[in-house]
FIFIZA-806630 format. One line per 5 residues: number of its first residue (from 1); their letters; for each residue x, y, z of N, C-alpha, C, O. Coordinates in steps of 0.001 Angstrom, whole numbers, plus 500000, padded with zeros to 6 digits. Layout:
NUM) a) X/Y/Z/X/Y/Z/X/Y/Z/X/Y/Z; ...
***
This chain:
1) mrqni) 314571/964677/215949/313955/965097/217198/314801/966178/217864/316023/966199/217720; 314144/967071/218589/314842/968126/219276/315917/967529/220180/315680/966532/220862; 317096/968140/220182/318235/967553/220874/318131/967598/222388/318998/967053/223071; 317101/968227/222935/316949/968182/224382/315993/967079/224833/315626/967028/226006; 315585/966192/223916/314902/964944/224253/315742/963836/223642/315773/963679/222421
6) ifgsp) 316422/963068/224481/317456/962157/224004/317217/960749/224532/317108/960538/225740; 317138/959791/223619/316992/958392/223983/318375/957781/224161/319144/957677/223205; 318679/957386/225365/319981/956801/225658/320196/956721/227154/319447/957322/227924; 321202/955992/227570/321488/955820/228991/322154/957072/229556/323226/957451/229085; 321553/957725/230549/322138/958962/231074/323422/958713/231866/323458/957852/232745
11) dinsl) 324462/959464/231553/325718/959407/232289/325631/960450/233406/326054/961594/233238; 325081/960039/234540/324774/960970/235618/326026/961684/236126/326011/962900/236318; 327092/960946/236340/328301/961553/236899/328861/962636/235983/329323/963675/236454; 328819/962394/234685/329310/963387/233734/328436/964637/233758/328942/965759/233741; 327131/964436/233797/326203/965563/233840/326344/966361/235131/326302/967592/235114
16) rrdgl) 326510/965664/236238/326653/966344/237520/327950/967153/237576/327983/968239/238155; 329000/966630/236981/330264/967376/236957/330122/968691/236214/330850/969648/236479; 329185/968733/235287/328929/969972/234544/327956/970892/235275/327553/971918/234728; 327578/970547/236482/326708/971403/237282/325231/971215/237033/324424/972065/237411; 324865/970113/236401/323464/969856/236078/322787/969026/237162/323385/968111/237728
21) lcvdl) 321545/969357/237436/320733/968577/238363/319953/967547/237558/319278/967895/236589; 320042/966282/237957/319368/965183/237260/318313/964594/238194/318638/964141/239292; 317063/964599/237766/315977/964158/238640/315107/963117/237938/314664/963321/236807; 314871/962011/238617/313888/961032/238157/312525/961557/238605/312194/961525/239790; 311743/962037/237645/310497/962747/237962/309262/961857/238041/308140/962364/238068
26) hyhst) 309447/960548/238078/308268/959666/238156/308671/958405/238902/309314/957519/238339; 308285/958327/240185/308718/957221/241038/307634/956926/242071/306983/957838/242579; 307446/955633/242376/306408/955214/243323/307012/954492/244516/307863/953616/244362; 306564/954869/245704/307070/954285/246943/306023/953370/247572/304969/953116/246988; 306325/952887/248754/305406/952006/249472/304150/952729/249936/303215/952095/250426
31) ysdgl) 304121/954045/249788/302911/954778/250174/301809/954645/249118/300668/955036/249365; 302144/954093/247940/301086/953682/247007/301372/952244/246610/301154/951336/247411; 301852/952014/245405/302057/950636/244954/303520/950301/244715/303822/949312/244046; 304435/951105/245250/305852/950815/245129/306308/949799/246154/305583/949494/247102; 307506/949275/245968/308024/948217/246834/309146/948688/247755/309622/947920/248591
36) vgikd) 309570/949939/247611/310710/950445/248379/310281/951668/249186/309581/952543/248676; 310704/951720/250440/310359/952836/251309/311153/954090/250996/312104/954058/250215; 310761/955180/251604/311383/956477/251333/312842/956513/251790/313697/957030/251071; 313134/955980/252958/314502/956013/253472/315455/955298/252526/316520/955826/252206; 315084/954102/252074/315946/953356/251163/316018/954018/249795/317064/953997/249147
41) tlrlc) 314911/954604/249354/314899/955311/248069/315886/956469/248081/316657/956643/247137; 315861/957255/249140/316757/958402/249234/318220/957964/249335/319110/958624/248797; 318460/956863/250019/319824/956340/250109/320343/955964/248725/321495/956235/248388; 319475/955333/247926/319866/954946/246573/320057/956172/245680/320963/956203/244848; 319206/957172/245855/319341/958399/245059/320643/959125/245375/321314/959635/244478
46) krani) 320989/959168/246644/322237/959819/247041/323422/959098/246432/324365/959726/245950; 323369/957779/246458/324448/956982/245885/324543/957197/244374/325636/957258/243812; 323379/957312/243724/323351/957492/242266/323560/958941/241849/323719/959233/240664; 323560/959858/242832/323790/961284/242568/322656/961907/241766/322881/962754/240901; 321418/961471/242068/320245/962021/241380/319236/962568/242392/319250/962216/243571
51) gisvt) 318364/963437/241891/317219/963875/242661/316034/962962/242375/316107/962090/241509; 314949/963167/243102/313798/962275/242974/312502/963058/243130/312444/964050/243857; 311475/962604/242445/310122/963096/242706/309269/961872/242990/309015/961062/242098; 308831/961739/244232/307975/960621/244628/306555/960978/244212/305916/961844/244810; 306074/960298/243183/304780/960623/242576/303781/959498/242851/303253/958884/241924
56) dhnav) 303531/959239/244120/302638/958145/244473/301221/958388/243972/300794/959531/243807; 300503/957300/243734/299122/957381/243250/298202/957881/244357/297984/957193/245354; 297672/959066/244177/296662/959625/245091/297143/959654/246541/296337/959548/247465; 298437/959796/246740/299013/959828/248085/300223/960751/248090/300973/960803/247115; 300415/961483/249190/301484/962483/249216/302439/962346/250405/303437/963062/250473
61) kgsil) 302152/961449/251330/302984/961347/252532/304425/961027/252186/305345/961614/252755; 304632/960098/251255/305991/959731/250869/306737/960891/250256/307916/961100/250545; 306065/961642/249417/306698/962790/248765/307069/963858/249789/308152/964439/249719; 306180/964114/250728/306444/965123/251761/307599/964694/252652/308431/965518/253031; 307655/963408/252988/308777/962893/253785/310095/963057/253031/311104/963457/253612
66) ackhk) 310081/962746/251744/311301/962866/250939/311806/964303/250923/313015/964537/250935; 310901/965255/250895/311278/966667/250822/311929/967176/252107/312549/968239/252107; 311797/966436/253183/312387/966859/254452/313872/966539/254540/314574/967066/255403; 314356/965669/253644/315770/965306/253655/316557/966311/252820/316186/966621/251688; 317626/966806/253384/318388/967895/252759/319493/967406/251823/320028/968195/251045
71) dvvai) 319844/966123/251885/320974/965657/251090/320583/965151/249713/321451/964800/248914; 319260/965108/249419/318770/964725/248097/317692/965723/247683/316766/965988/248449; 317808/966276/246480/316767/967181/245985/315513/966364/245681/315552/965424/244887; 314408/966729/246316/313140/966034/246113/312081/967032/245663/311866/968056/246311; 311428/966730/244559/310388/967600/244012/309035/967127/244535/308660/965983/244278
76) pavev) 308287/967963/245261/306983/967555/245786/306010/967257/244645/305879/968054/243715; 305328/966112/244715/304461/965739/243589/303463/964659/243968/303571/964017/245013; 302496/964480/243091/301514/963409/243224/301023/963028/241833/300896/963884/240958; 300748/961747/241633/300113/961282/240399/298663/960962/240742/298374/960030/241491; 297767/961751/240180/296347/961615/240493/295655/960761/239436/295812/960987/238236
81) gtidc) 294893/959785/239897/294042/959018/239007/292652/959633/238989/292056/959843/240045; 292138/959920/237821/290871/960640/237712/289715/959705/237388/289916/958541/237039; 288513/960229/237507/287331/959440/237182/287290/959092/235695/286585/958172/235280; 288062/959845/234897/288177/959559/233463/289096/958363/233200/289288/957968/232050; 289665/957786/234270/290655/956693/234158/291958/957164/233516/292678/956370/232911
86) kdilf) 292256/958449/233648/293525/958997/233169/294344/959473/234363/293787/959830/235401; 295663/959478/234214/296559/959947/235265/297098/961330/234925/297336/961657/233763; 297285/962134/235971/297868/963465/235815/298955/963627/236866/298757/963270/238027; 300106/964165/236466/301191/964458/237394/301161/965930/237778/301087/966802/236913; 301219/966202/239069/301249/967571/239578/302538/967748/240379/302755/967055/241373
91) yfydp) 303392/968677/239944/304647/968976/240619/304534/970345/241288/304190/971332/240638; 304824/970399/242579/304653/971624/243351/306002/972229/243743/306998/971523/243900; 306005/973529/243892/307204/974230/244329/307397/974091/245842/308517/974195/246341; 306310/973859/246559/306341/973826/248016/305555/972615/248506/304403/972439/248109; 306144/971771/249360/305411/970606/249863/304153/970971/250645/303220/970172/250726
96) keleq) 304120/972172/251221/302924/972596/251943/301745/972761/250989/300609/972436/251334; 302022/973266/249790/300952/973411/248804/300509/972052/248273/299329/971853/247984; 301444/971120/248142/301081/969755/247767/300117/969170/248791/299106/968566/248431; 300431/969351/250050/299573/968826/251113/298204/969487/251100/297191/968821/251313; 298166/970793/250850/296887/971507/250770/296045/971003/249605/294835/970817/249736
101) fydkm) 296691/970785/248470/296004/970266/247288/295429/968879/247574/294296/968581/247197; 296212/968040/248238/295755/966699/248584/294543/966770/249519/293543/966091/249288; 294629/967582/250566/293539/967675/251541/292242/968167/250916/291155/967716/251277; 292368/969094/249977/291169/969666/249376/290585/968814/248260/289366/968710/248130; 291460/968195/247443/290986/967571/246206/291029/966040/246190/290242/965413/245481
106) iknsl) 291921/965439/246948/292135/964001/246804/291654/963202/248006/291027/962154/247848; 291940/963679/249177/291720/962935/250422/290333/962325/250525/290195/961166/250916; 289311/963086/250180/287937/962607/250321/287317/962188/248991/286098/962066/248871; 288178/961970/247992/287663/961627/246660/288124/960257/246180/287911/959906/245020; 288752/959481/247057/289290/958183/246658/288174/957189/246384/287200/957111/247132
111) vnnky) 288323/956431/245308/287352/955423/244914/288017/954061/245015/289043/953825/244378; 287445/953162/245807/288009/951816/245932/287686/951015/244688/286549/950990/244218; 288716/950357/244163/288524/949525/242980/289559/948414/243008/290750/948681/243173; 289129/947189/242851/290043/946057/242967/291011/945956/241793/292015/945249/241879; 290719/946654/240700/291590/946623/239533/292501/947840/239554/292031/948973/239448
116) fdlrk) 293808/947610/239690/294720/948746/239809/294679/949655/238582/294760/950876/238718; 294553/949069/237368/294627/949916/236187/293415/950838/236060/293361/951686/235169; 292447/950663/236955/291312/951580/236984/291308/952413/238270/290330/953095/238574; 292392/952352/239006/292465/953071/240272/292274/954559/240025/292959/955157/239194; 291340/955147/240751/291011/956532/240431/290352/957223/241617/290182/956644/242690
121) tsksa) 289992/958465/241389/289226/959248/242347/287909/959642/241684/287655/959313/240525; 287097/960338/242430/285763/960677/241928/285719/961995/241172/284641/962437/240775; 286868/962632/240962/286911/963900/240243/287547/963709/238861/288311/962772/238627; 287203/964626/237964/287703/964543/236593/289063/965204/236461/289492/965949/237342; 289735/964928/235359/291023/965557/235068/290878/967074/235041/291727/967795/235566
126) eeymd) 289820/967545/234439/289634/968992/234335/289431/969636/235697/289924/970738/235939; 288710/968963/236591/288519/969509/237939/289851/969665/238654/290103/970693/239282; 290695/968664/238562/292004/968737/239216/292873/969820/238602/293556/970556/239314; 292848/969915/237294/293689/970899/236627/293215/972317/236892/294031/973230/237024; 291922/972509/236968/291390/973833/237289/291793/974253/238702/292163/975405/238932
131) easny) 291720/973319/239641/292111/973634/241014/293607/973901/241102/294044/974766/241861; 294386/973164/240333/295844/973328/240368/296277/974719/239912/297363/975181/240264; 295433/975382/239133/295767/976731/238668/295839/977723/239832/296366/978824/239675; 295315/977338/240990/295367/978195/242170/296649/978000/242974/296860/978661/243992; 297495/977094/242513/298735/976789/243211/299926/977051/242287/299788/977152/241068
136) nclis) 301080/977155/242903/302311/977291/242139/302804/975888/241824/303516/975279/242622; 302424/975378/240659/302777/974001/240327/302915/973832/238819/302604/974739/238046; 303383/972666/238418/303530/972310/237009/302728/971041/236766/302824/970084/237534; 301936/971035/235695/301083/969891/235373/301639/969161/234160/301842/969760/233104; 301885/967861/234315/302420/967065/233211/301540/965838/232986/301000/965259/233928
141) lphpf) 301411/965458/231726/300608/964294/231355/301520/963083/231209/302326/963036/230280; 301413/962092/232113/302304/960935/232044/301849/959902/231022/300664/959787/230712; 302816/959157/230511/302600/958018/229600/301321/958142/228744/300405/957331/228882; 301260/959150/227867/300021/959390/227100/299672/958281/226119/298535/958216/225650; 300622/957406/225796/300353/956319/224850/300416/954955/225533/300748/953951/224903
146) smrpk) 300094/954928/226833/300060/953669/227559/298825/952868/227154/298008/953332/226359; 298696/951674/227702/297555/950820/227376/296259/951422/227910/296257/952088/228945; 295177/951190/227210/293871/951627/227677/293492/950851/228930/293867/949686/229055; 292754/951462/229874/292094/952758/229775/292966/953951/230173/292507/955091/230115; 294232/953702/230582/295106/954789/231006/295535/955682/229845/295876/956845/230060
151) rsyem) 295526/955169/228639/295960/955946/227471/295189/957267/227409/293959/957272/227368; 295916/958379/227402/295265/959688/227515/295420/960560/226272/294867/961658/226217; 296159/960090/225282/296432/960918/224105/295151/961394/223436/294989/962588/223189; 294240/960470/223142/293027/960848/222408/292215/961887/223172/291757/962873/222595; 292039/961663/224459/291220/962567/225272/291768/963987/225270/291010/964947/225135
156) fnenk) 293082/964123/225420/293672/965463/225487/293907/966059/224108/293851/967279/223950; 294160/965247/223134/294377/965765/221782/293080/966285/221173/293089/967244/220400; 291978/965655/221521/290690/966054/220959/290039/967195/221736/289212/967925/221190; 290402/967349/222992/289821/968399/223830/290836/969528/223966/291681/969498/224861; 290760/970506/223099/291745/971582/223061/291721/972417/224335/292763/972891/224789
161) rlfkk) 290546/972597/224908/290451/973368/226149/291207/972661/227276/291923/973293/228053; 291034/971357/227348/291718/970566/228368/293216/970534/228117/294011/970668/229047; 293600/970357/226857/295011/970282/226499/295741/971578/226848/296910/971550/227234; 295069/972687/226716/295679/973988/226996/296067/974118/228460/296980/974874/228794; 295388/973395/229333/295658/973483/230767/296942/972746/231157/297459/972945/232256
166) ldaie) 297456/971899/230266/298689/971171/230536/299912/972065/230371/299975/972875/229446; 300883/971917/231269/302164/972592/231106/303137/971744/230304/303948/972269/229540; 303052/970419/230483/304070/969552/229902/303512/968173/229569/302434/967784/230019; 304283/967456/228767/303984/966065/228417/305183/965217/228830/306330/965599/228594; 304919/964076/229441/305997/963148/229769/306418/962440/228485/305653/961665/227912
171) vinss) 307634/962713/228045/308058/962226/226731/308804/960898/226796/308736/960101/225861; 309517/960657/227900/310194/959377/228070/309841/958808/229438/310008/959467/230463; 309357/957585/229434/308977/956866/230642/309611/955479/230530/309295/954726/229609; 310497/955142/231457/311263/953890/231360/310380/952652/231391/310796/951582/230948; 309167/952788/231910/308273/951644/232018/307377/951468/230796/306595/950519/230728
176) qsigg) 307488/952378/229834/306672/952319/228627/307480/951765/227449/308703/951642/227517; 306783/951442/226398/307438/950894/225210/308230/951975/224475/307988/953170/224646; 309176/951530/223660/309944/952468/222835/308995/953250/221935/309117/954467/221801; 308043/952539/221316/307099/953195/220414/306248/954232/221109/306007/955309/220565; 305787/953914/222319/304976/954868/223071/305742/956114/223424/305209/957221/223336
181) nrkat) 306987/955951/223821/307822/957108/224146/308115/957951/222908/308133/959180/222981; 308344/957298/221782/308590/958043/220535/307364/958871/220149/307485/960029/219751; 306190/958266/220271/304962/958982/219933/304733/960158/220879/304312/961233/220452; 305013/959947/222164/304854/961032/223129/305803/962180/222817/305434/963349/222930; 307030/961840/222422/308014/962862/222054/307555/963646/220827/307624/964875/220809
186) ewalk) 307090/962939/219812/306611/963604/218592/305437/964519/218892/305335/965610/218331; 304553/964078/219775/303383/964894/220142/303821/966162/220864/303324/967250/220573; 304757/966021/221809/305239/967184/222549/305913/968184/221618/305702/969391/221738; 306720/967683/220694/307402/968568/219755/306416/969295/218855/306563/970489/218591; 305416/968570/218389/304417/969163/217498/303585/970214/218213/303235/971243/217635
191) sgkaf) 303272/969946/219471/302392/970846/220219/303127/972036/220817/302516/973052/221147; 304462/971901/220957/305222/972974/221570/305174/972975/223088/305609/973938/223718; 304653/971913/223683/304577/971821/225134/305962/971571/225729/306866/971072/225058; 306103/971932/227003/307288/971551/227741/307264/970032/227943/306293/969372/227571; 308321/969483/228526/308393/968028/228607/309092/967587/229889/309971/968271/230412
196) tggsd) 308671/966426/230376/309277/965809/231555/309582/964356/231240/309151/963828/230215; 310330/963712/232133/310629/962297/231968/311023/961664/233281/311583/962324/234157; 310731/960387/233417/311090/959655/234632/310954/958170/234416/310502/957725/233361; 311341/957406/235408/311376/955951/235259/310015/955301/235451/309764/954233/234893; 309123/955926/236235/307859/955286/236640/308168/953996/237392/307456/952998/237281
201) chntn) 309243/954050/238154/309764/952877/238843/308912/952535/240061/308517/953417/240823; 308631/951228/240234/307885/950752/241397/308757/949904/242311/308294/949437/243351; 310006/949702/241935/310975/949053/242819/312278/949832/242713/312275/951024/243022; 313369/949247/242305/314596/950020/242113/315301/949699/240805/316318/950316/240489; 314788/948758/240047/315523/948311/238859/315605/949375/237772/316532/949360/236962
206) llgtt) 314644/950299/237746/314650/951332/236714/314998/952720/237259/315056/953686/236499; 315223/952820/238543/315478/954123/239158/316633/954844/238469/317743/954318/238387; 316365/956048/237975/317398/956851/237333/317688/956503/235890/318583/957094/235287; 316948/955546/235310/317193/955205/233908/316639/956255/232957/317074/956347/231809; 315684/957043/233429/315255/958240/232712/315278/959400/233692/314704/959317/234778
211) vtvay) 315942/960481/233306/316028/961648/234174/315702/962916/233388/315909/963006/232178; 315192/963870/234122/315013/965216/233594/316189/966034/234110/316527/965971/235292; 316812/966803/233218/318095/967441/233503/318004/968943/233264/317443/969386/232262; 318564/969727/234196/318565/971185/234025/319635/971806/234906/320081/971213/235888; 320035/973007/234534/320913/973783/235396/320049/974382/236496/319322/975350/236270
216) anntg) 320132/973813/237666/319305/974247/238784/319922/973770/240084/320674/972795/240109; 319594/974473/241173/320109/974105/242488/319010/973724/243464/319286/973215/244551; 317767/973967/243080/316668/973674/243992/315391/973423/243201/315382/973505/241973; 314325/973120/243913/313043/972781/243280/312530/973896/242391/312128/973650/241254; 312540/975122/242901/312001/976240/242137/312736/976456/240830/312107/976614/239784
221) eflda) 314053/976465/240876/314847/976658/239666/314627/975513/238686/314602/975722/237473; 314471/974310/239212/314297/973142/238354/312960/973187/237624/312913/972979/236412; 311884/973453/238335/310572/973521/237698/310472/974714/236752/309825/974630/235708; 311105/975813/237112/311132/976971/236210/311826/976610/234896/311382/977016/233822; 312910/975850/234986/313642/975453/233780/312756/974616/232860/312803/974766/231640
226) ikkqk) 311952/973738/233447/311043/972925/232627/310009/973811/231949/309769/973676/230749; 309400/974709/232700/308382/975585/232128/308947/976429/230987/308245/976713/230017; 310207/976827/231102/310851/977638/230078/311481/976784/228976/312095/977307/228045; 311321/975465/229093/311904/974508/228143/313418/974643/228052/314008/974553/226975; 314026/974860/229204/315480/974914/229296/316007/973654/229986/316942/973717/230784
231) nqvig) 315408/972537/229674/315799/971266/230282/315991/970205/229214/315650/970403/228049; 316538/969087/229627/316625/967913/228772/315930/966747/229464/315816/966721/230690; 315473/965794/228679/315039/964502/229200/315906/963460/228512/315983/963419/227284; 316553/962622/229302/317474/961611/228779/317116/960258/229371/317010/960124/230590; 316929/959252/228522/316652/957917/229045/315882/957057/228069/315919/957276/226858
236) gnlks) 315187/956080/228610/314426/955142/227799/314150/953885/228587/314526/953793/229756; 313494/952902/227965/313306/951629/228663/314561/950771/228490/315468/951128/227738; 314601/949653/229183/315829/948852/229202/316252/948402/227810/317443/948367/227500; 315277/948058/226970/315594/947586/225629/316233/948698/224798/317220/948476/224097; 315653/949898/224888/316195/951004/224093/317544/951463/224620/318396/951884/223838
241) lqrfd) 317758/951392/225936/319020/951845/226506/320189/950992/226041/321322/951470/225971; 319921/949746/225727/320980/948859/225266/321412/949169/223835/322427/948653/223366; 320647/950007/223145/320908/950259/221735/321696/951541/221488/322139/951788/220366; 321873/952360/222524/322452/953675/222292/323745/953893/223081/323857/953486/224238; 324704/954533/222446/325945/954947/223085/326110/956428/222786/326529/956801/221690
246) lnwti) 325779/957278/223764/325688/958712/223504/327045/959402/223529/327948/959003/224264; 327171/960439/222717/328326/961324/222752/327998/962443/223743/327233/963350/223417; 328575/962385/224958/328159/963306/226012/328667/964727/225798/328118/965665/226375; 329685/964903/224997/330110/966265/224661/329015/966966/223872/328727/968141/224104; 328403/966240/222936/327302/966806/222149/326105/967095/223034/325463/968135/222888
251) vrnnl) 325799/966190/223949/324661/966387/224859/324834/967660/225673/323913/968471/225767; 326012/967838/226263/326255/969013/227095/326187/970294/226278/325608/971285/226724; 326763/970283/225109/326759/971485/224267/325354/971855/223844/325013/973036/223785; 324531/970855/223549/323150/971137/223163/322383/971784/224312/321611/972718/224094; 322587/971300/225522/321859/971846/226656/322272/973291/226921/321439/974122/227280
256) kki) 323538/973585/226747/324022/974948/226987/323446/975951/225987/323433/977155/226245; 322971/975453/224849/322410/976336/223822/320928/976639/224049/320370/977542/223425; 320285/975869/224958/318838/976042/225163/318552/977387/225815/317394/977716/226068
***
């Protein structure tokens, strides 16, 4: 596998000493189905020396609040549930554009459903992705090999027009199985897409166990690095993290070559 997608426990302090920004790009707060508020989340991120992207389901208030704090890098984002029962991650360069996207596309499209795994809106994945092309943002497909109906691999792999609209694939998700993450990584490598990774944490037990890493000082530089594939994703689920002991000199050298 390409050396910038690495299964193992990230040594955040070592990476930060080398000037790298480490961000958990998939996290849920109390503004959707998470159990931890924004203030406590940011306190934990500061302590762990990581950045965060609050990717609440069909909600952006938590993400916008996080972006107002200057001591933790926060990437504006939302995880949208579509009428296709698939999830899409949208990462924005500016929280104002995130809010505009929410007001236009999500706010009046919410569909009530008692089953969380079918939580969605009334618009399709393609509608959201087409609208996102009008904004400065990055589109990533989360957990493509998750359980049905959320599993999105078949839908995007078979629809080449839809797949082309994606910027990236989430290759490591701490809440997914080892096998699912491996398949997502293989798919991203085969397709040549950029890649993201995050914990998909709904409390704090997995926060920072998967991070996206790049030489960057702010949101714009970080998202640009992903689009240019000048980033790494390091992490895994708890079971896989117990199996690996990484050589961090090799990790750093590989990233410098990207």
